N, CA, C and O atoms as a MOPAC input file, in Angstrom:
PM7 MOZYME 1SCF
protein

 N    158.86200 1   148.54900 1   209.66900 1
 C    158.87100 1   149.92800 1   209.24000 1
 C    158.70500 1   150.83100 1   210.45000 1
 O    157.92900 1   150.53000 1   211.35700 1
 N    159.42100 1   151.91800 1   210.46000 1
 C    159.27500 1   152.87000 1   211.53500 1
 C    159.64400 1   154.25400 1   211.03100 1
 O    160.49600 1   154.38400 1   210.15300 1
 N    159.01100 1   155.29700 1   211.57700 1
 C    159.23700 1   156.65300 1   211.06200 1
 C    160.49700 1   157.29400 1   211.63500 1
 O    160.92000 1   156.99200 1   212.75100 1
 N    161.07300 1   158.17300 1   210.85300 1
 C    162.19800 1   159.01500 1   211.26600 1
 C    161.84000 1   160.43600 1   210.86400 1
 O    161.00100 1   160.63200 1   209.98400 1
 N    162.45300 1   161.42200 1   211.48500 1
 C    162.19500 1   162.78700 1   211.06400 1
 C    163.49600 1   163.49600 1   210.76000 1
 O    164.55400 1   163.11700 1   211.26100 1
 N    163.41600 1   164.51100 1   209.95000 1
 C    164.58100 1   165.30000 1   209.56600 1
 C    164.38400 1   166.70400 1   210.08900 1
 O    163.35600 1   167.33400 1   209.84000 1
 N    165.37500 1   167.18900 1   210.81500 1
 C    165.33200 1   168.56700 1   211.27600 1
 C    166.56300 1   169.27600 1   210.74200 1
 O    167.58300 1   168.64900 1   210.45600 1
 N    166.45700 1   170.55800 1   210.61700 1
 C    167.61100 1   171.33800 1   210.17800 1
 C    167.78800 1   172.51000 1   211.13000 1
 O    166.81500 1   173.16100 1   211.51000 1
 N    169.01400 1   172.77400 1   211.51000 1
 C    169.24100 1   173.88900 1   212.43400 1
 C    169.03700 1   175.21600 1   211.72100 1
 O    169.49900 1   175.40400 1   210.59500 1
 N    168.33700 1   176.14000 1   212.38700 1
 C    168.19300 1   177.48100 1   211.84700 1
 C    168.96700 1   178.48100 1   212.68700 1
 O    169.42300 1   179.50900 1   212.18700 1
 N    169.11100 1   178.17100 1   213.96100 1
 C    169.94900 1   178.96900 1   214.86200 1
 C    170.59400 1   177.97800 1   215.82600 1
 O    170.40500 1   176.76800 1   215.70000 1
 N    171.33800 1   178.48600 1   216.76700 1
 C    171.96700 1   177.61100 1   217.75000 1
 C    170.94200 1   176.93500 1   218.65700 1
 O    171.21500 1   175.86600 1   219.20400 1
 N    169.79200 1   177.53100 1   218.82000 1
 C    168.79300 1   177.01900 1   219.75300 1
 C    167.62400 1   176.35500 1   219.02400 1
 O    167.13400 1   175.31900 1   219.47200 1
 N    167.18100 1   176.91800 1   217.93600 1
 C    165.97400 1   176.47800 1   217.25500 1
 C    166.28500 1   175.45600 1   216.16800 1
 O    167.20900 1   175.63300 1   215.37400 1
 N    165.50200 1   174.39200 1   216.14800 1
 C    165.60500 1   173.40100 1   215.07400 1
 C    164.23600 1   173.31500 1   214.41700 1
 O    163.21800 1   173.25800 1   215.10600 1
 N    164.20600 1   173.30600 1   213.09200 1
 C    162.95600 1   173.30500 1   212.35200 1
 C    162.80300 1   171.97200 1   211.63700 1
 O    163.74500 1   171.47100 1   211.02300 1
 N    161.59700 1   171.39900 1   211.72300 1
 C    161.33100 1   170.14000 1   211.03900 1
 C    161.41200 1   170.35000 1   209.53900 1
 O    160.84900 1   171.30600 1   209.00700 1
 N    162.11300 1   169.45800 1   208.86200 1
 C    162.28300 1   169.58600 1   207.41800 1
 C    161.66900 1   168.42200 1   206.65800 1
 O    161.67700 1   168.42800 1   205.42700 1
 N    161.14000 1   167.43000 1   207.35100 1
 C    160.50400 1   166.32200 1   206.66400 1
 C    160.55000 1   165.03700 1   207.44800 1
 O    161.13600 1   164.95900 1   208.52800 1
 N    159.91600 1   164.02600 1   206.87700 1
 C    159.83200 1   162.72800 1   207.51700 1
 C    160.17200 1   161.64000 1   206.51200 1
 O    160.06600 1   161.84500 1   205.30200 1
 N    160.57600 1   160.49400 1   207.01300 1
 C    160.85500 1   159.33300 1   206.17400 1
 C    160.49800 1   158.09300 1   206.96900 1
 O    160.34900 1   158.14200 1   208.19000 1
 N    160.36200 1   156.98500 1   206.26600 1
 C    160.08600 1   155.70800 1   206.91500 1
 C    161.21200 1   154.75500 1   206.56700 1
 O    161.47600 1   154.49400 1   205.39300 1
 N    161.87500 1   154.23800 1   207.58700 1
 C    162.94000 1   153.25500 1   207.37600 1
 C    162.32000 1   151.86800 1   207.38700 1
 O    161.63100 1   151.49700 1   208.33800 1
 N    162.56400 1   151.10300 1   206.33400 1
 C    162.00000 1   149.76200 1   206.22000 1
 C    162.86700 1   148.70400 1   206.88000 1
 O    162.38000 1   147.62500 1   207.21800 1
 N    164.15100 1   149.00500 1   207.06700 1
 C    165.05000 1   148.04400 1   207.70100 1
 C    166.24500 1   148.79300 1   208.26600 1
 O    166.33900 1   150.01300 1   208.13600 1
 N    167.15800 1   148.06100 1   208.89500 1
 C    168.31000 1   148.68500 1   209.54300 1
 C    169.23000 1   149.37800 1   208.55900 1
 O    169.74500 1   150.45700 1   208.85200 1
 N    169.44900 1   148.77300 1   207.38300 1
 C    170.32300 1   149.40300 1   206.39300 1
 C    169.76600 1   150.74200 1   205.92200 1
 O    170.51100 1   151.70800 1   205.75500 1
 N    168.45500 1   150.79300 1   205.71100 1
 C    167.84400 1   152.05000 1   205.29400 1
 C    167.92800 1   153.08100 1   206.42400 1
 O    168.12800 1   154.26800 1   206.17000 1
 N    167.77500 1   152.62600 1   207.66900 1
 C    167.89900 1   153.54000 1   208.80300 1
 C    169.30700 1   154.13800 1   208.85000 1
 O    169.46600 1   155.33000 1   209.11000 1
 N    170.32600 1   153.31500 1   208.60200 1
 C    171.71200 1   153.80900 1   208.58500 1
 C    171.88900 1   154.87000 1   207.50700 1
 O    172.50300 1   155.90900 1   207.75100 1
 N    171.34900 1   154.61100 1   206.30600 1
 C    171.47600 1   155.58800 1   205.20800 1
 C    170.74600 1   156.88600 1   205.53200 1
 O    171.26400 1   157.97200 1   205.27200 1
 N    169.54100 1   156.77800 1   206.09900 1
 C    168.78700 1   157.98100 1   206.45300 1
 C    169.47200 1   158.75600 1   207.57600 1
 O    169.44300 1   159.98700 1   207.57900 1
 N    170.08300 1   158.06200 1   208.52100 1
 C    170.82900 1   158.74000 1   209.58500 1
 C    171.97700 1   159.55000 1   209.00500 1
 O    172.24800 1   160.66400 1   209.45300 1
 N    172.64700 1   158.99200 1   208.01200 1
 C    173.75700 1   159.70400 1   207.37400 1
 C    173.27000 1   160.96400 1   206.66200 1
 O    174.03800 1   161.90700 1   206.47000 1
 N    172.00500 1   160.98200 1   206.27400 1
 C    171.42900 1   162.13700 1   205.58500 1
 C    170.88900 1   163.17700 1   206.56200 1
 O    170.48400 1   164.26100 1   206.14300 1
 N    170.87600 1   162.85800 1   207.87300 1
 C    170.42700 1   163.81700 1   208.87100 1
 C    169.13100 1   163.46700 1   209.56400 1
 O    168.67600 1   164.21600 1   210.43000 1
 N    168.52100 1   162.34500 1   209.20500 1
 C    167.27900 1   161.95100 1   209.86700 1
 C    167.56900 1   161.44700 1   211.27700 1
 O    168.63400 1   160.89500 1   211.55100 1
 N    166.59900 1   161.65000 1   212.16000 1
 C    166.74500 1   161.25600 1   213.55300 1
 C    165.57800 1   160.39000 1   213.96400 1
 O    164.51800 1   160.50800 1   213.35000 1
 N    165.69100 1   159.54000 1   214.94300 1
 C    166.87900 1   159.32200 1   215.74700 1
 C    167.96500 1   158.62300 1   214.95400 1
 O    167.68400 1   157.83900 1   214.04700 1
 N    169.21400 1   158.91700 1   215.30500 1
 C    170.37100 1   158.33100 1   214.62900 1
 C    170.41900 1   156.83600 1   214.85700 1
 O    169.96800 1   156.33800 1   215.88800 1
 N    170.97200 1   156.12000 1   213.88400 1
 C    171.14600 1   154.67700 1   214.00100 1
 C    172.15000 1   154.37400 1   215.09600 1
 O    173.23100 1   154.96200 1   215.13100 1
 N    171.80400 1   153.46300 1   215.98900 1
 C    172.70100 1   153.01000 1   217.03600 1
 C    172.66600 1   151.48500 1   217.01800 1
 O    171.61000 1   150.88000 1   217.20300 1
 N    173.81200 1   150.87600 1   216.79600 1
 C    173.87500 1   149.41400 1   216.78600 1
 C    173.60000 1   148.89400 1   218.19100 1
 O    174.13200 1   149.42100 1   219.16800 1
 N    172.77400 1   147.86600 1   218.29000 1
 C    172.43800 1   147.32600 1   219.59600 1
 C    172.93400 1   145.90700 1   219.79100 1
 O    173.09500 1   145.45400 1   220.92400 1
 N    173.17300 1   145.21300 1   218.71300 1
 C    173.62200 1   143.82300 1   218.82700 1
 C    175.12500 1   143.80300 1   219.06500 1
 O    175.87100 1   144.51000 1   218.38900 1
 N    175.56500 1   143.00900 1   220.00500 1
 C    176.98500 1   142.88700 1   220.30500 1
 C    177.70300 1   142.17500 1   219.17000 1
 O    177.14900 1   141.26600 1   218.55200 1
 N    178.92100 1   142.58300 1   218.90100 1
 C    179.74500 1   141.94200 1   217.87000 1
 C    180.36600 1   140.68900 1   218.47200 1
 O    181.19900 1   140.79100 1   219.37300 1
 N    179.97100 1   139.48600 1   217.98400 1
 C    180.48000 1   138.25400 1   218.58600 1
 C    181.98000 1   138.05800 1   218.41600 1
 O    182.57500 1   137.25100 1   219.12900 1
 N    182.60500 1   138.77600 1   217.49000 1
 C    184.04900 1   138.61400 1   217.28400 1
 C    184.86400 1   139.56500 1   218.16000 1
 O    186.09400 1   139.51800 1   218.14400 1
 N    184.19000 1   140.42400 1   218.92100 1
 C    184.86900 1   141.36600 1   219.81200 1
 C    185.72300 1   140.59500 1   220.81800 1
 O    185.26900 1   139.60200 1   221.38700 1
 N    186.94200 1   141.04400 1   221.03600 1
 C    187.88400 1   140.36600 1   221.92600 1
 C    188.47700 1   141.40000 1   222.86700 1
 O    188.77800 1   142.51800 1   222.44900 1
 N    188.64800 1   141.03900 1   224.13700 1
 C    189.18000 1   141.99000 1   225.11800 1
 C    190.69500 1   141.91000 1   225.28000 1
 O    191.25600 1   142.60400 1   226.12700 1
 N    191.36900 1   141.07400 1   224.48300 1
 C    192.81300 1   140.93600 1   224.59300 1
 C    193.23100 1   139.86700 1   225.58200 1
 O    194.41600 1   139.54400 1   225.67400 1
 N    192.29200 1   139.31600 1   226.31700 1
 C    192.58500 1   138.25500 1   227.28400 1
 C    191.92400 1   136.94300 1   226.87700 1
 O    191.78900 1   136.03200 1   227.69300 1
 N    191.51700 1   136.84900 1   225.62300 1
 C    190.90200 1   135.62700 1   225.12400 1
 C    189.40500 1   135.54800 1   225.30400 1
 O    188.78500 1   134.56400 1   224.90100 1
 N    188.80900 1   136.57000 1   225.90400 1
 C    187.35800 1   136.58200 1   226.07700 1
 C    186.70300 1   137.16900 1   224.83600 1
 O    187.12100 1   138.21600 1   224.34300 1
 N    185.68400 1   136.49700 1   224.33600 1
 C    184.84600 1   137.04500 1   223.27600 1
 C    183.41900 1   137.07500 1   223.78700 1
 O    183.10600 1   136.46100 1   224.80700 1
 N    182.55900 1   137.78300 1   223.08700 1
 C    181.16000 1   137.84300 1   223.48700 1
 C    180.58900 1   136.43000 1   223.57400 1
 O    179.89700 1   136.09500 1   224.53600 1
 N    180.87700 1   135.60800 1   222.57500 1
 C    180.33400 1   134.24800 1   222.55800 1
 C    180.88000 1   133.39600 1   223.70700 1
 O    180.12900 1   132.64100 1   224.32400 1
 N    182.17200 1   133.50900 1   223.99800 1
 C    182.73500 1   132.69100 1   225.08800 1
 C    182.17100 1   133.10600 1   226.43900 1
 O    181.91200 1   132.25600 1   227.29100 1
 N    181.98000 1   134.40100 1   226.64100 1
 C    181.41700 1   134.87500 1   227.91100 1
 C    179.94800 1   134.48000 1   228.01100 1
 O    179.47800 1   134.09900 1   229.08300 1
 N    179.21700 1   134.57100 1   226.88700 1
 C    177.81700 1   134.12200 1   226.90600 1
 C    177.73000 1   132.64900 1   227.29300 1
 O    176.85700 1   132.25700 1   228.06800 1
 N    178.62600 1   131.84200 1   226.75900 1
 C    178.63200 1   130.40900 1   227.08200 1
 C    178.87500 1   130.19000 1   228.57500 1
 O    178.23200 1   129.34100 1   229.19300 1
 N    179.81100 1   130.96300 1   229.15800 1
 C    180.08300 1   130.84800 1   230.58900 1
 C    178.86900 1   131.27200 1   231.41500 1
 O    178.53500 1   130.63100 1   232.41200 1
 N    178.20900 1   132.35600 1   230.99400 1
 C    177.03100 1   132.82600 1   231.71200 1
 C    175.89100 1   131.81300 1   231.61000 1
 O    175.18400 1   131.56100 1   232.58600 1
 N    175.71900 1   131.23800 1   230.42300 1
 C    174.68200 1   130.21200 1   230.24700 1
 C    174.95200 1   129.02100 1   231.15200 1
 O    174.03600 1   128.50500 1   231.79400 1
 N    176.21900 1   128.57800 1   231.20700 1
 C    176.58500 1   127.43300 1   232.04500 1
 C    176.34100 1   127.71800 1   233.52000 1
 O    175.98700 1   126.82000 1   234.28400 1
 N    176.53200 1   128.97700 1   233.91600 1
 C    176.33000 1   129.35300 1   235.31500 1
 C    174.87200 1   129.70800 1   235.61900 1
 O    174.51800 1   129.95000 1   236.77200 1
 N    174.02500 1   129.73700 1   234.57700 1
 C    172.61400 1   130.06600 1   234.78300 1
 C    172.36700 1   131.53200 1   235.05800 1
 O    171.36800 1   131.88300 1   235.68600 1
 N    173.25700 1   132.39400 1   234.60000 1
 C    173.13700 1   133.83700 1   234.82700 1
 C    172.43500 1   134.46600 1   233.61900 1
 O    172.85200 1   134.26500 1   232.47900 1
 N    171.37800 1   135.21700 1   233.87500 1
 C    170.61400 1   135.87400 1   232.80700 1
 C    171.34900 1   137.11700 1   232.31300 1
 O    172.02300 1   137.79300 1   233.08900 1
 N    171.21700 1   137.41400 1   231.03000 1
 C    171.82700 1   138.59300 1   230.41100 1
 C    171.02100 1   138.98100 1   229.18800 1
 O    170.18800 1   138.21000 1   228.71100 1
 N    171.26700 1   140.16800 1   228.68700 1
 C    170.61200 1   140.68000 1   227.48600 1
 C    171.54600 1   140.43100 1   226.29900 1
 O    172.72100 1   140.79200 1   226.35600 1
 N    171.04400 1   139.82800 1   225.23800 1
 C    171.87800 1   139.48800 1   224.08200 1
 C    172.41200 1   140.71600 1   223.35300 1
 O    173.29200 1   140.59100 1   222.50200 1
 N    171.90200 1   141.88400 1   223.66700 1
 C    172.39700 1   143.11100 1   223.03300 1
 C    173.63200 1   143.66500 1   223.72500 1
 O    174.30000 1   144.54400 1   223.18100 1
 N    173.94400 1   143.16700 1   224.91300 1
 C    175.05700 1   143.70100 1   225.68600 1
 C    176.38600 1   143.36900 1   225.03900 1
 O    176.55300 1   142.31100 1   224.43200 1
 N    177.33100 1   144.28900 1   225.17700 1
 C    178.67800 1   144.10100 1   224.66800 1
 C    179.54300 1   143.33000 1   225.65000 1
 O    179.10100 1   142.94100 1   226.73200 1
 N    180.77800 1   143.12300 1   225.24500 1
 C    181.70500 1   142.29800 1   226.01000 1
 C    181.93700 1   142.83400 1   227.42300 1
 O    181.91100 1   142.06200 1   228.38200 1
 N    182.16100 1   144.12100 1   227.56600 1
 C    182.47100 1   144.69500 1   228.88400 1
 C    181.33400 1   144.46100 1   229.86900 1
 O    181.57600 1   144.09700 1   231.02000 1
 N    180.10900 1   144.66500 1   229.43400 1
 C    178.97100 1   144.48500 1   230.32500 1
 C    178.78000 1   143.02100 1   230.68300 1
 O    178.44500 1   142.69300 1   231.82100 1
 N    178.99400 1   142.13400 1   229.70500 1
 C    178.87600 1   140.69900 1   229.97200 1
 C    179.94400 1   140.22900 1   230.94900 1
 O    179.66300 1   139.42800 1   231.84100 1
 N    181.16500 1   140.72100 1   230.78500 1
 C    182.24400 1   140.34700 1   231.70500 1
 C    181.92700 1   140.75700 1   233.13000 1
 O    182.32700 1   140.07300 1   234.07200 1
 N    181.21700 1   141.85800 1   233.30500 1
 C    180.84000 1   142.32500 1   234.63200 1
 C    179.89900 1   141.37700 1   235.35300 1
 O    179.78500 1   141.42900 1   236.57700 1
 N    179.22100 1   140.51100 1   234.60600 1
 C    178.30000 1   139.55400 1   235.22400 1
 C    178.97100 1   138.27500 1   235.68700 1
 O    178.41400 1   137.53500 1   236.49700 1
 N    180.17400 1   138.01100 1   235.17200 1
 C    180.86000 1   136.76800 1   235.54100 1
 C    181.19900 1   136.76700 1   237.02800 1
 O    181.64800 1   137.77800 1   237.56800 1
 N    180.98100 1   135.62700 1   237.69000 1
 C    181.35500 1   135.56500 1   239.09800 1
 C    182.88100 1   135.64800 1   239.24500 1
 O    183.63300 1   135.18100 1   238.39000 1
 N    183.30300 1   136.24700 1   240.33900 1
 C    184.75600 1   136.45100 1   240.57300 1
 C    185.47400 1   135.15100 1   240.84800 1
 O    186.68600 1   135.14900 1   241.06300 1

């Protein structure tokens, strides 16, 4: 569980707090974000089916990095993981 807050714009500069909510899980956080609660939901886990068009997927690059003993963050996407591969 974690808190979120709702603000509503009153002018271009001023934002006024309009309430609070508690998100119990990621799905609830997504729904509350759609209603205007902040901070907005941002996906952090990489999509393992993501493909760069050259046959690389998140899982295949992770396997190569593991084999090479290169550390990485499991939340990173394909582009960032590819940047770690040795030339």
